[in-house]
C-alpha positions as a printed Julia matrix, in Angstrom:
140×3 Matrix{Float64}:
 -19.46    2.57  19.84
 -18.97   -0.4   22.14
 -18.72   -3.88  20.74
 -20.12   -6.96  22.33
 -16.68   -8.26  23.23
 -15.72   -5.08  25.13
 -19.07   -4.22  26.73
 -19.82   -5.3   30.29
 -22.55   -7.9   30.46
 -25.99   -6.39  30.84
 -29.02   -8.63  31.19
 -32.64   -7.9   31.94
 -34.22  -10.76  33.92
 -36.77  -12.78  31.98
 -39.54  -11.86  34.42
 -39.31   -8.34  32.99
 -39.85   -9.36  29.36
 -43.44   -8.11  29.34
 -42.39   -4.81  30.9
 -39.69   -4.33  28.23
 -42.05   -5.23  25.37
 -44.59   -2.74  26.68
 -41.87   -0.07  26.74
 -40.54   -0.65  23.23
 -44.03   -0.76  21.72
 -43.94    3.05  22.05
 -40.45    3.5   20.55
 -41.51    3.53  16.88
 -40.28    1.4   14.01
 -37.9    -1.44  14.86
 -36.91   -4.73  13.23
 -37.93   -7.99  14.87
 -36.09  -11.15  13.83
 -37.17  -14.7   14.58
 -34.66  -17.48  13.91
 -36.14  -20.94  13.51
 -35.06  -24.12  11.78
 -32.27  -22.4    9.86
 -34.63  -19.71   8.58
 -34.72  -16.01   9.44
 -38.04  -14.16   9.61
 -37.96  -10.36   9.75
 -40.59   -7.75  10.46
 -39.93   -4.01  10.31
 -42.37   -1.67  11.99
 -43.46   -0.76  15.5
 -43.39   -3.68  17.93
 -47.08   -4.31  18.66
 -48.61   -3.85  22.06
 -49.86   -7.0   23.71
 -52.15   -8.41  26.36
 -51.76  -11.45  28.57
 -54.34  -14.18  28.05
 -54.27  -17.96  28.41
 -50.63  -17.92  29.5
 -49.31  -15.99  26.5
 -48.41  -12.39  25.73
 -50.65  -11.9   22.7
 -49.45   -9.27  20.23
 -52.27   -7.03  19.03
 -51.81   -5.76  15.48
 -55.44   -5.32  14.3
 -54.93   -8.08  11.73
 -52.05   -6.35   9.92
 -48.35   -6.53  10.51
 -46.52   -8.56  13.1
 -48.66  -10.58  15.47
 -48.4   -13.77  17.45
 -48.43  -15.31  20.89
 -45.28  -15.15  23.02
 -44.63  -17.63  25.81
 -42.78  -15.23  28.08
 -42.24  -18.0   30.65
 -39.56  -19.32  28.27
 -37.54  -16.07  28.43
 -34.7   -16.52  30.93
 -33.16  -13.12  30.21
 -32.87  -10.36  27.63
 -29.33   -9.6   26.52
 -28.23   -6.22  25.17
 -26.51   -6.83  21.81
 -24.1    -4.07  20.79
 -22.13   -5.19  17.79
 -21.63   -3.79  14.32
 -23.44   -5.34  11.38
 -21.89   -4.83   7.96
 -19.73   -2.04   9.37
 -22.62   -0.08  10.91
 -23.86    0.39  14.46
 -26.4    -2.26  15.38
 -28.16   -2.69  18.71
 -30.75   -5.25  19.73
 -32.61   -6.77  22.63
 -31.97  -10.52  22.44
 -34.58  -12.68  24.17
 -32.98  -15.97  25.23
 -34.14  -19.14  26.96
 -32.44  -21.0   29.84
 -30.11  -22.73  27.38
 -29.05  -19.27  26.09
 -30.7   -20.02  22.74
 -32.16  -17.03  20.92
 -35.95  -16.93  20.9
 -36.15  -13.64  19.0
 -34.36  -10.29  18.64
 -35.67   -6.75  18.42
 -33.26   -4.36  16.67
 -33.36   -0.6   16.97
 -34.9     1.17  13.98
 -33.22    3.22  11.29
 -34.07    6.46   9.54
 -34.37    6.93   5.76
 -30.57    7.25   5.53
 -30.04    3.96   7.37
 -28.83    5.6   10.57
 -30.06    4.4   13.95
 -32.91    6.4   15.42
 -31.2     8.55  18.05
 -34.15    8.52  20.47
 -34.12    4.71  20.5
 -30.34    4.59  20.91
 -30.57    6.89  23.95
 -33.29    4.76  25.58
 -31.36    1.57  24.8
 -28.2     2.94  26.44
 -30.14    4.19  29.47
 -31.55    0.71  30.03
 -28.21   -0.98  29.37
 -26.42    1.28  31.85
 -29.12    0.64  34.45
 -28.7    -3.12  34.18
 -24.9    -3.27  33.9
 -24.2    -0.75  36.65
 -26.75   -1.73  39.25
 -27.52   -5.33  38.33
 -30.94   -4.65  39.83
 -34.33   -5.18  38.32
 -36.61   -2.32  37.41
 -39.15   -1.67  40.14
 -42.62   -1.73  38.66
């Protein structure tokens, strides 16, 4: 397991935030964390699909679960977080603004035993390697 301090920097450009969110909406259960005003809001479940309307990426959850309106223009980049949490593997996509402040994080999901979902870990590492090795954006 790599830690944040030893891992090469890997960033997804902010213009690809919608693309990434569309990808992870098919990954299964994850944990989304929003930090605001000293509070931490958490949602566990699949990241909802969204549609762009009126300048926002609008999360569609059929009235249940996590929903909201994301201003993706504020996302400067998405950082790959690879650091242990309470002694266990923990990986997240960290959406940050131009001031490198966290807007929200999406953590990989866990199984009933608390272990990371291996399919998500593989996809996470594939993306991280793509962005740290090539430094290029994903062609859409």
